[in-house]
Structures are given as C-alpha cells and as structure tokens.
C-alpha positions in Angstrom: 0.0 0.0 0.0 1.3 3.4 -0.9 2.0 6.0 1.8 0.1 9.2 1.1 1.3 12.6 2.0 -1.0 15.1 3.7 -2.3 16.7 0.5 -3.2 13.4 -1.0 -4.9 12.2 2.2 -7.0 15.4 2.1 -8.1 14.7 -1.4 -9.1 11.2 -0.5 -11.0 12.1 2.7 -12.7 15.3 1.2 -15.3 13.3 -0.9 -16.1 11.1 2.0 -16.7 14.1 4.3 -18.8 15.8 1.7 -21.1 12.7 1.4 -21.4 12.5 5.1 -22.2 16.2 5.4 -25.0 15.9 2.7 -26.5 12.9 4.5 -26.6 14.7 7.9 -28.0 17.9 6.3 -30.8 15.9 4.6 -31.7 14.2 7.8 -32.0 17.6 9.5 -33.7 19.6 6.7 -36.0 16.9 5.1 -38.3 16.3 8.1 -38.9 20.1 8.5 -39.9 20.3 4.8 -42.3 17.4 5.1 -44.1 18.8 8.2 -44.5 22.2 6.6 -46.1 20.7 3.4 -48.5 18.6 5.5 -49.5 21.5 7.6 -50.6 23.5 4.5 -53.1 20.9 3.4 -56.7 22.1 3.5 -59.5 20.4 5.4 -61.5 17.9 3.3 -64.9 19.1 2.1 -68.0 17.1 2.4 -69.9 16.7 -0.8 -73.6 15.7 -0.4 -74.6 12.7 -2.4 -78.0 11.4 -3.4 -78.4 7.7 -3.0 -81.0 5.9 -5.1 -82.9 3.2 -3.3 -83.7 0.3 -5.6 -87.3 -0.8 -5.7 -88.3 -4.5 -6.0 -91.3 -5.3 -8.1 -92.9 -8.5 -6.8 -93.4 -11.2 -9.4 -96.9 -12.7 -9.8 -96.9 -16.1 -8.1 -98.5 -17.9 -11.1 -96.0 -16.7 -13.8 -92.3 -17.2 -13.3 -89.8 -14.8 -14.8 -88.7 -15.9 -18.3 -85.6 -14.5 -20.0 -85.7 -14.8 -23.8 -82.6 -15.0 -26.0 -81.6 -12.1 -28.3 -81.9 -14.3 -31.4 -84.1 -12.5 -33.9 -86.8 -14.9 -35.2 -89.9 -12.7 -35.8 -93.5 -13.8 -35.4 -96.7 -12.1 -36.2 -99.6 -12.1 -33.8 -103.2 -12.2 -34.8 -103.6 -8.5 -33.8 -100.9 -7.5 -36.3 -98.0 -6.9 -33.9 -94.6 -8.3 -34.8 -92.6 -9.8 -31.9 -88.8 -10.5 -32.1 -89.3 -14.2 -31.2 -91.9 -16.7 -30.0 -90.6 -16.3 -26.5 -91.3 -12.5 -26.5 -94.8 -13.1 -27.9 -95.5 -15.7 -25.2 -94.3 -13.2 -22.5 -96.7 -10.6 -23.9 -99.5 -13.1 -23.5 -100.0 -13.9 -27.2 -100.9 -17.5 -27.8 -101.7 -17.5 -31.6 -99.0 -16.2 -34.0 -97.5 -17.1 -37.4 -93.8 -17.2 -38.3 -92.3 -14.0 -40.0 -93.0 -10.3 -39.7 -96.4 -8.8 -40.0 -97.3 -7.2 -43.4 
C-alpha cells in the first residue's frame, strides 16, 4: 500500500466528508420540509350525495320470470303486432301467431 502525504490524504478524505455532510443535512432539513407541506393541506370538504334506493317489483306467483334469447326470429300475432321471437310473444300473452314479420 502506498503511503500518502498530507495533501493526497486530504483529497481522499474530502469526498467522504462531503457525502457524510450531505446525509446529515438531509436528515435535519428533510423532516422540516415534510411537516411544513402537510400543515398547508386544506381540510377535506363534504360533498352531499344522493343515494338511489332500488325498488323491487314483486313477481306474480302464477308466472315465473322468463328470459328470452336475443336471437331474432320474428313472429306475427293475430292482432298485427310483430314480436322479435316466439318467447317474446308468449311473454306478452300472445298465444296465436305465425312465423315471420307482419305485413
């Protein structure tokens, strides 16, 4: 290992002392900066909201709920109304219909 004279030793130790100084300064200064930032925060404001309450429509006990497919297969009822499918016609209470759209 090489023996360093006093000037060379100073140049080796100076960067180490500089890093230690920066670390100590950041430990002292940083907490003060964070508390000042937090103290400037405003109080939260309360925004009134409207909550919708869902209503439940009771199903009739004699007819269960039927969900029809989205497949378009039109039927024409005797009263001249076109329904998208036999299922939709049955849900509407139509019992007599013919395949296809009404004229």
